[in-house]
DRENLUMDREN-455746 format. One record per residue: residue number from 1; x, y, z of N, C-alpha, C, CB in turn. Coordinates in Angstrom, 2 decimals. Glycine has a CB too. Example, Ala and Ser with C-alpha at 12.3 -4.5 7.8 and 13.67 -1.06 7.14 Angstrom:
2
<pt miba="1" n_xx="13.19" n_yy="-5.69" n_zz="7.80" ca_xx="12.30" ca_yy="-4.50" ca_zz="7.80" c_xx="13.20" c_yy="-3.30" c_zz="7.80" cb_xx="11.31" cb_yy="-4.47" cb_zz="9.05"/>
<pt miba="2" n_xx="12.85" n_yy="-2.25" n_zz="7.08" ca_xx="13.67" ca_yy="-1.06" ca_zz="7.14" c_xx="12.90" c_yy="0.03" c_zz="7.87" cb_xx="14.08" cb_yy="-0.60" cb_zz="5.72"/>
! end
This chain:
71
<pt miba="1" n_xx="-8.80" n_yy="-12.67" n_zz="12.40" ca_xx="-7.42" ca_yy="-12.87" ca_zz="12.86" c_xx="-6.55" c_yy="-12.15" c_zz="11.76" cb_xx="-7.03" cb_yy="-14.48" cb_zz="13.03"/>
<pt miba="2" n_xx="-5.53" n_yy="-11.48" n_zz="12.21" ca_xx="-4.60" ca_yy="-10.79" ca_zz="11.39" c_xx="-3.28" c_yy="-11.48" c_zz="11.41" cb_xx="-4.47" cb_yy="-9.40" cb_zz="11.82"/>
<pt miba="3" n_xx="-2.72" n_yy="-11.83" n_zz="10.28" ca_xx="-1.45" ca_yy="-12.61" ca_zz="10.19" c_xx="-0.46" c_yy="-11.68" c_zz="9.42" cb_xx="-1.67" cb_yy="-14.07" cb_zz="9.41"/>
<pt miba="4" n_xx="0.72" n_yy="-11.68" n_zz="9.96" ca_xx="1.83" ca_yy="-11.00" ca_zz="9.34" c_xx="2.25" c_yy="-11.83" c_zz="8.11" cb_xx="3.01" cb_yy="-10.80" cb_zz="10.34"/>
<pt miba="5" n_xx="2.29" n_yy="-11.22" n_zz="6.85" ca_xx="2.72" ca_yy="-12.03" ca_zz="5.67" c_xx="4.18" c_yy="-11.72" c_zz="5.35" cb_xx="1.80" cb_yy="-11.73" cb_zz="4.41"/>
<pt miba="6" n_xx="4.63" n_yy="-10.41" n_zz="5.51" ca_xx="5.97" ca_yy="-10.16" ca_zz="5.11" c_xx="6.37" c_yy="-8.73" c_zz="5.57" cb_xx="6.12" cb_yy="-10.34" cb_zz="3.57"/>
<pt miba="7" n_xx="7.72" n_yy="-8.50" n_zz="5.64" ca_xx="8.17" ca_yy="-7.15" ca_zz="5.91" c_xx="8.87" c_yy="-6.59" c_zz="4.74" cb_xx="9.06" cb_yy="-7.10" cb_zz="7.10"/>
<pt miba="8" n_xx="8.67" n_yy="-5.30" n_zz="4.46" ca_xx="9.27" ca_yy="-4.72" ca_zz="3.26" c_xx="10.13" c_yy="-3.57" c_zz="3.78" cb_xx="8.18" cb_yy="-4.24" cb_zz="2.17"/>
<pt miba="9" n_xx="10.76" n_yy="-2.86" n_zz="2.96" ca_xx="11.59" ca_yy="-1.73" ca_zz="3.29" c_xx="10.73" c_yy="-0.62" c_zz="3.86" cb_xx="12.37" cb_yy="-1.24" cb_zz="2.07"/>
<pt miba="10" n_xx="9.52" n_yy="-0.51" n_zz="3.50" ca_xx="8.60" ca_yy="0.55" ca_zz="3.89" c_xx="7.61" c_yy="0.25" c_zz="4.98" cb_xx="7.88" cb_yy="0.95" cb_zz="2.75"/>
<pt miba="11" n_xx="7.42" n_yy="-1.07" n_zz="5.29" ca_xx="6.47" ca_yy="-1.43" ca_zz="6.27" c_xx="6.15" c_yy="-2.87" c_zz="6.31" cb_xx="5.29" cb_yy="-0.69" cb_zz="6.07"/>
<pt miba="12" n_xx="5.13" n_yy="-3.23" n_zz="7.03" ca_xx="4.77" ca_yy="-4.67" ca_zz="7.19" c_xx="3.40" c_yy="-4.90" c_zz="6.63" cb_xx="4.81" cb_yy="-5.12" cb_zz="8.69"/>
<pt miba="13" n_xx="3.30" n_yy="-6.01" n_zz="5.82" ca_xx="2.07" ca_yy="-6.42" ca_zz="5.17" c_xx="1.35" c_yy="-7.56" c_zz="6.02" cb_xx="2.39" cb_yy="-6.92" cb_zz="3.69"/>
<pt miba="14" n_xx="0.07" n_yy="-7.44" n_zz="6.25" ca_xx="-0.70" ca_yy="-8.28" ca_zz="7.06" c_xx="-1.87" c_yy="-8.86" c_zz="6.18" cb_xx="-1.21" cb_yy="-7.50" cb_zz="8.32"/>
<pt miba="15" n_xx="-2.31" n_yy="-10.01" n_zz="6.53" ca_xx="-3.49" ca_yy="-10.59" ca_zz="5.93" c_xx="-4.58" c_yy="-10.75" c_zz="6.93" cb_xx="-3.18" cb_yy="-11.91" cb_zz="5.29"/>
<pt miba="16" n_xx="-5.76" n_yy="-10.04" n_zz="6.69" ca_xx="-6.92" ca_yy="-10.12" ca_zz="7.66" c_xx="-7.82" c_yy="-11.30" c_zz="7.11" cb_xx="-7.79" cb_yy="-8.64" cb_zz="7.75"/>
<pt miba="17" n_xx="-7.85" n_yy="-12.31" n_zz="7.97" ca_xx="-8.52" ca_yy="-13.51" ca_zz="7.49" c_xx="-10.15" c_yy="-13.35" c_zz="7.59" cb_xx="-7.99" cb_yy="-14.79" cb_zz="8.37"/>
<pt miba="18" n_xx="-10.56" n_yy="-12.41" n_zz="8.35" ca_xx="-11.95" ca_yy="-12.19" ca_zz="8.43" c_xx="-12.49" c_yy="-11.30" c_zz="7.34" cb_xx="-12.28" cb_yy="-11.63" cb_zz="9.72"/>
<pt miba="19" n_xx="-11.71" n_yy="-10.20" n_zz="7.01" ca_xx="-12.09" ca_yy="-9.37" ca_zz="5.87" c_xx="-11.57" c_yy="-9.85" c_zz="4.56" cb_xx="-11.63" cb_yy="-8.01" cb_zz="6.07"/>
<pt miba="20" n_xx="-10.75" n_yy="-10.89" n_zz="4.53" ca_xx="-10.10" ca_yy="-11.49" ca_zz="3.35" c_xx="-9.47" c_yy="-10.22" c_zz="2.45" cb_xx="-11.26" cb_yy="-12.43" cb_zz="2.46"/>
<pt miba="21" n_xx="-8.61" n_yy="-9.53" n_zz="3.17" ca_xx="-7.97" ca_yy="-8.36" ca_zz="2.61" c_xx="-6.63" c_yy="-8.13" c_zz="3.06" cb_xx="-8.72" cb_yy="-7.21" cb_zz="2.88"/>
<pt miba="22" n_xx="-5.70" n_yy="-7.63" n_zz="2.37" ca_xx="-4.38" ca_yy="-7.27" ca_zz="2.80" c_xx="-4.40" c_yy="-5.85" c_zz="3.48" cb_xx="-3.40" cb_yy="-7.32" cb_zz="1.58"/>
<pt miba="23" n_xx="-3.56" n_yy="-5.74" n_zz="4.54" ca_xx="-3.37" ca_yy="-4.56" ca_zz="5.18" c_xx="-1.84" c_yy="-4.19" c_zz="5.17" cb_xx="-3.96" cb_yy="-4.66" cb_zz="6.56"/>
<pt miba="24" n_xx="-1.58" n_yy="-2.97" n_zz="5.09" ca_xx="-0.15" ca_yy="-2.51" ca_zz="5.09" c_xx="0.07" c_yy="-1.46" c_zz="6.09" cb_xx="0.28" cb_yy="-1.98" cb_zz="3.73"/>
<pt miba="25" n_xx="0.99" n_yy="-1.72" n_zz="7.02" ca_xx="1.43" ca_yy="-0.82" ca_zz="8.06" c_xx="2.72" c_yy="-0.14" c_zz="7.65" cb_xx="1.61" cb_yy="-1.57" cb_zz="9.39"/>
<pt miba="26" n_xx="2.66" n_yy="1.12" n_zz="7.54" ca_xx="3.90" ca_yy="1.99" ca_zz="7.02" c_xx="4.77" c_yy="2.23" c_zz="8.21" cb_xx="3.45" cb_yy="3.47" cb_zz="6.35"/>
<pt miba="27" n_xx="6.02" n_yy="2.06" n_zz="8.04" ca_xx="7.03" ca_yy="2.47" ca_zz="9.05" c_xx="6.99" c_yy="3.98" c_zz="9.12" cb_xx="8.49" cb_yy="1.96" cb_zz="8.68"/>
<pt miba="28" n_xx="7.20" n_yy="4.54" n_zz="10.33" ca_xx="7.09" ca_yy="5.91" ca_zz="10.52" c_xx="8.54" c_yy="6.65" c_zz="10.30" cb_xx="6.50" cb_yy="6.13" cb_zz="11.96"/>
<pt miba="29" n_xx="9.16" n_yy="6.30" n_zz="9.26" ca_xx="10.52" ca_yy="6.77" ca_zz="8.94" c_xx="10.48" c_yy="7.81" c_zz="7.78" cb_xx="11.46" cb_yy="5.54" cb_zz="8.56"/>
<pt miba="30" n_xx="9.58" n_yy="8.62" n_zz="7.63" ca_xx="9.40" ca_yy="9.58" ca_zz="6.56" c_xx="8.66" c_yy="8.88" c_zz="5.49" cb_xx="10.73" cb_yy="10.16" cb_zz="6.04"/>
<pt miba="31" n_xx="8.73" n_yy="9.47" n_zz="4.23" ca_xx="8.02" ca_yy="8.80" ca_zz="3.09" c_xx="8.75" c_yy="7.74" c_zz="2.51" cb_xx="7.70" cb_yy="9.72" cb_zz="2.04"/>
<pt miba="32" n_xx="8.05" n_yy="6.69" n_zz="2.18" ca_xx="8.66" ca_yy="5.47" ca_zz="1.51" c_xx="9.09" c_yy="5.82" c_zz="0.02" cb_xx="7.58" cb_yy="4.23" cb_zz="1.51"/>
<pt miba="33" n_xx="9.88" n_yy="5.00" n_zz="-0.49" ca_xx="10.32" ca_yy="5.11" ca_zz="-1.90" c_xx="9.28" c_yy="4.39" c_zz="-2.68" cb_xx="11.77" cb_yy="4.50" cb_zz="-2.17"/>
<pt miba="34" n_xx="8.27" n_yy="5.01" n_zz="-3.27" ca_xx="7.20" ca_yy="4.28" ca_zz="-4.00" c_xx="7.69" c_yy="3.55" c_zz="-5.16" cb_xx="6.15" cb_yy="5.19" cb_zz="-4.45"/>
<pt miba="35" n_xx="8.79" n_yy="3.85" n_zz="-5.73" ca_xx="9.25" ca_yy="3.23" ca_zz="-6.93" c_xx="9.71" c_yy="1.81" c_zz="-6.61" cb_xx="10.36" cb_yy="4.04" cb_zz="-7.57"/>
<pt miba="36" n_xx="10.08" n_yy="1.54" n_zz="-5.41" ca_xx="10.55" ca_yy="0.19" ca_zz="-4.97" c_xx="9.41" c_yy="-0.74" c_zz="-4.62" cb_xx="11.49" cb_yy="0.31" cb_zz="-3.75"/>
<pt miba="37" n_xx="8.14" n_yy="-0.21" n_zz="-4.57" ca_xx="6.96" ca_yy="-0.99" ca_zz="-4.21" c_xx="6.32" c_yy="-1.71" c_zz="-5.37" cb_xx="5.96" cb_yy="-0.11" cb_zz="-3.58"/>
<pt miba="38" n_xx="5.78" n_yy="-2.87" n_zz="-5.17" ca_xx="5.01" ca_yy="-3.52" ca_zz="-6.24" c_xx="3.57" c_yy="-3.06" c_zz="-6.24" cb_xx="5.05" cb_yy="-5.02" cb_zz="-6.09"/>
<pt miba="39" n_xx="2.82" n_yy="-3.22" n_zz="-7.23" ca_xx="1.43" ca_yy="-2.68" ca_zz="-7.34" c_xx="0.57" c_yy="-3.03" c_zz="-6.18" cb_xx="0.77" cb_yy="-3.17" cb_zz="-8.58"/>
<pt miba="40" n_xx="0.54" n_yy="-4.27" n_zz="-5.73" ca_xx="-0.30" ca_yy="-4.64" ca_zz="-4.61" c_xx="0.16" c_yy="-3.86" c_zz="-3.26" cb_xx="-0.22" cb_yy="-6.24" cb_zz="-4.41"/>
<pt miba="41" n_xx="1.45" n_yy="-3.66" n_zz="-3.16" ca_xx="2.05" ca_yy="-2.90" ca_zz="-2.02" c_xx="1.57" c_yy="-1.38" c_zz="-2.07" cb_xx="3.68" cb_yy="-2.99" cb_zz="-2.09"/>
<pt miba="42" n_xx="1.59" n_yy="-0.86" n_zz="-3.25" ca_xx="1.11" ca_yy="0.48" ca_zz="-3.50" c_xx="-0.28" c_yy="0.67" c_zz="-3.12" cb_xx="1.27" cb_yy="0.83" cb_zz="-4.89"/>
<pt miba="43" n_xx="-1.11" n_yy="-0.25" n_zz="-3.63" ca_xx="-2.57" ca_yy="-0.24" ca_zz="-3.32" c_xx="-2.80" c_yy="-0.31" c_zz="-1.85" cb_xx="-3.30" cb_yy="-1.39" cb_zz="-4.01"/>
<pt miba="44" n_xx="-2.12" n_yy="-1.21" n_zz="-1.13" ca_xx="-2.23" ca_yy="-1.31" ca_zz="0.36" c_xx="-1.82" c_yy="-0.07" c_zz="1.04" cb_xx="-1.40" cb_yy="-2.45" cb_zz="0.89"/>
<pt miba="45" n_xx="-0.64" n_yy="0.48" n_zz="0.58" ca_xx="-0.13" ca_yy="1.73" ca_zz="1.11" c_xx="-1.10" c_yy="2.84" c_zz="1.03" cb_xx="1.08" cb_yy="2.11" cb_zz="0.43"/>
<pt miba="46" n_xx="-1.75" n_yy="2.95" n_zz="-0.20" ca_xx="-2.70" ca_yy="4.10" ca_zz="-0.50" c_xx="-3.90" c_yy="3.86" c_zz="0.52" cb_xx="-3.24" cb_yy="4.10" cb_zz="-2.17"/>
<pt miba="47" n_xx="-4.33" n_yy="2.61" n_zz="0.64" ca_xx="-5.56" ca_yy="2.27" ca_zz="1.55" c_xx="-5.17" c_yy="2.66" c_zz="3.02" cb_xx="-5.97" cb_yy="0.61" cb_zz="1.47"/>
<pt miba="48" n_xx="-3.96" n_yy="2.32" n_zz="3.42" ca_xx="-3.59" ca_yy="2.67" ca_zz="4.74" c_xx="-3.46" c_yy="4.13" c_zz="5.04" cb_xx="-2.39" cb_yy="2.03" cb_zz="5.05"/>
<pt miba="49" n_xx="-3.21" n_yy="4.87" n_zz="3.96" ca_xx="-3.23" ca_yy="6.36" ca_zz="4.03" c_xx="-4.61" c_yy="6.92" c_zz="3.85" cb_xx="-2.30" cb_yy="6.95" cb_zz="2.98"/>
<pt miba="50" n_xx="-5.57" n_yy="6.13" n_zz="3.55" ca_xx="-6.95" ca_yy="6.71" ca_zz="3.42" c_xx="-7.27" c_yy="7.18" c_zz="2.02" cb_xx="-7.12" cb_yy="7.88" cb_zz="4.36"/>
<pt miba="51" n_xx="-6.31" n_yy="6.80" n_zz="1.06" ca_xx="-6.64" ca_yy="7.28" ca_zz="-0.37" c_xx="-7.32" c_yy="6.19" c_zz="-1.04" cb_xx="-5.37" cb_yy="7.69" cb_zz="-1.22"/>
<pt miba="52" n_xx="-8.29" n_yy="6.61" n_zz="-1.87" ca_xx="-9.04" ca_yy="5.72" ca_zz="-2.75" c_xx="-8.60" c_yy="5.90" c_zz="-4.17" cb_xx="-10.54" cb_yy="5.97" cb_zz="-2.64"/>
<pt miba="53" n_xx="-7.99" n_yy="4.81" n_zz="-4.66" ca_xx="-7.47" ca_yy="4.88" ca_zz="-6.04" c_xx="-8.70" c_yy="4.70" c_zz="-6.97" cb_xx="-6.31" cb_yy="3.74" cb_zz="-6.33"/>
<pt miba="54" n_xx="-8.83" n_yy="5.64" n_zz="-8.02" ca_xx="-9.92" ca_yy="5.50" ca_zz="-8.99" c_xx="-9.90" c_yy="4.14" c_zz="-9.72" cb_xx="-9.85" cb_yy="6.62" cb_zz="-10.01"/>
<pt miba="55" n_xx="-11.13" n_yy="3.63" n_zz="-9.92" ca_xx="-11.28" ca_yy="2.32" ca_zz="-10.47" c_xx="-10.53" c_yy="2.00" c_zz="-11.74" cb_xx="-12.64" cb_yy="2.10" cb_zz="-10.69"/>
<pt miba="56" n_xx="-10.43" n_yy="2.82" n_zz="-12.61" ca_xx="-9.67" ca_yy="2.51" ca_zz="-13.93" c_xx="-8.12" c_yy="2.64" c_zz="-13.88" cb_xx="-10.18" cb_yy="3.48" cb_zz="-15.04"/>
<pt miba="57" n_xx="-7.69" n_yy="2.88" n_zz="-12.65" ca_xx="-6.20" ca_yy="3.08" ca_zz="-12.47" c_xx="-5.63" c_yy="1.70" c_zz="-12.15" cb_xx="-5.84" cb_yy="4.16" cb_zz="-11.28"/>
<pt miba="58" n_xx="-4.94" n_yy="1.12" n_zz="-13.20" ca_xx="-4.34" ca_yy="-0.27" ca_zz="-13.05" c_xx="-2.90" c_yy="-0.27" c_zz="-13.29" cb_xx="-4.97" cb_yy="-1.28" cb_zz="-14.01"/>
<pt miba="59" n_xx="-2.26" n_yy="0.76" n_zz="-13.84" ca_xx="-0.89" ca_yy="0.81" ca_zz="-14.06" c_xx="-0.12" c_yy="1.31" c_zz="-12.76" cb_xx="-0.64" cb_yy="1.71" cb_zz="-15.26"/>
<pt miba="60" n_xx="1.02" n_yy="0.62" n_zz="-12.61" ca_xx="1.79" ca_yy="0.98" ca_zz="-11.41" c_xx="2.23" c_yy="2.41" c_zz="-11.39" cb_xx="2.99" cb_yy="0.10" cb_zz="-11.28"/>
<pt miba="61" n_xx="2.68" n_yy="2.92" n_zz="-12.51" ca_xx="3.17" ca_yy="4.30" ca_zz="-12.67" c_xx="2.03" c_yy="5.25" c_zz="-12.42" cb_xx="3.78" cb_yy="4.55" cb_zz="-14.10"/>
<pt miba="62" n_xx="0.77" n_yy="4.92" n_zz="-12.87" ca_xx="-0.29" ca_yy="5.83" ca_zz="-12.59" c_xx="-0.75" c_yy="5.88" c_zz="-11.05" cb_xx="-1.45" cb_yy="5.43" cb_zz="-13.47"/>
<pt miba="63" n_xx="-0.59" n_yy="4.66" n_zz="-10.38" ca_xx="-0.81" ca_yy="4.71" ca_zz="-9.04" c_xx="0.10" c_yy="5.45" c_zz="-8.21" cb_xx="-0.87" cb_yy="3.51" cb_zz="-8.61"/>
<pt miba="64" n_xx="1.42" n_yy="5.36" n_zz="-8.65" ca_xx="2.44" ca_yy="6.09" ca_zz="-7.87" c_xx="2.17" c_yy="7.61" c_zz="-8.10" cb_xx="3.94" cb_yy="5.67" cb_zz="-8.32"/>
<pt miba="65" n_xx="1.85" n_yy="8.05" n_zz="-9.22" ca_xx="1.57" ca_yy="9.46" ca_zz="-9.51" c_xx="0.31" c_yy="9.90" c_zz="-8.65" cb_xx="1.31" cb_yy="9.67" cb_zz="-11.09"/>
<pt miba="66" n_xx="-0.71" n_yy="9.10" n_zz="-8.62" ca_xx="-1.88" ca_yy="9.39" ca_zz="-7.92" c_xx="-1.51" c_yy="9.60" c_zz="-6.30" cb_xx="-2.93" cb_yy="8.18" cb_zz="-8.18"/>
<pt miba="67" n_xx="-0.73" n_yy="8.64" n_zz="-5.81" ca_xx="-0.31" ca_yy="8.69" ca_zz="-4.39" c_xx="0.48" c_yy="10.02" c_zz="-4.16" cb_xx="0.59" cb_yy="7.38" cb_zz="-4.01"/>
<pt miba="68" n_xx="1.36" n_yy="10.21" n_zz="-5.00" ca_xx="2.34" ca_yy="11.45" ca_zz="-4.84" c_xx="1.48" c_yy="12.73" c_zz="-4.92" cb_xx="3.55" cb_yy="11.49" cb_zz="-6.06"/>
<pt miba="69" n_xx="0.51" n_yy="12.92" n_zz="-5.76" ca_xx="-0.25" ca_yy="14.02" ca_zz="-5.77" c_xx="-1.21" c_yy="14.16" c_zz="-4.63" cb_xx="-0.90" cb_yy="14.05" cb_zz="-6.95"/>
<pt miba="70" n_xx="-1.70" n_yy="13.09" n_zz="-4.15" ca_xx="-2.77" ca_yy="13.25" ca_zz="-3.11" c_xx="-2.20" c_yy="12.94" c_zz="-1.70" cb_xx="-4.01" cb_yy="12.27" cb_zz="-3.43"/>
<pt miba="71" n_xx="-1.09" n_yy="12.59" n_zz="-1.55" ca_xx="-0.54" ca_yy="12.30" ca_zz="-0.15" c_xx="0.05" c_yy="13.47" c_zz="0.41" cb_xx="0.50" cb_yy="11.20" cb_zz="-0.14"/>
! end
């Protein structure tokens, strides 16, 4: 079961109870402002885009840079 947890300026976040994982659906209004997103939102956004963040990347700024370069 997928439950909507909240809406943000860039999309909607859901919780998948079967997979025990967050999902992020991005609004189709162009590119979001990544600097307004929290780390867990950035990770969910990257996952929704099919990007795999390298394991050692834990800083928000590094995640933003990775997404910008690879998106």
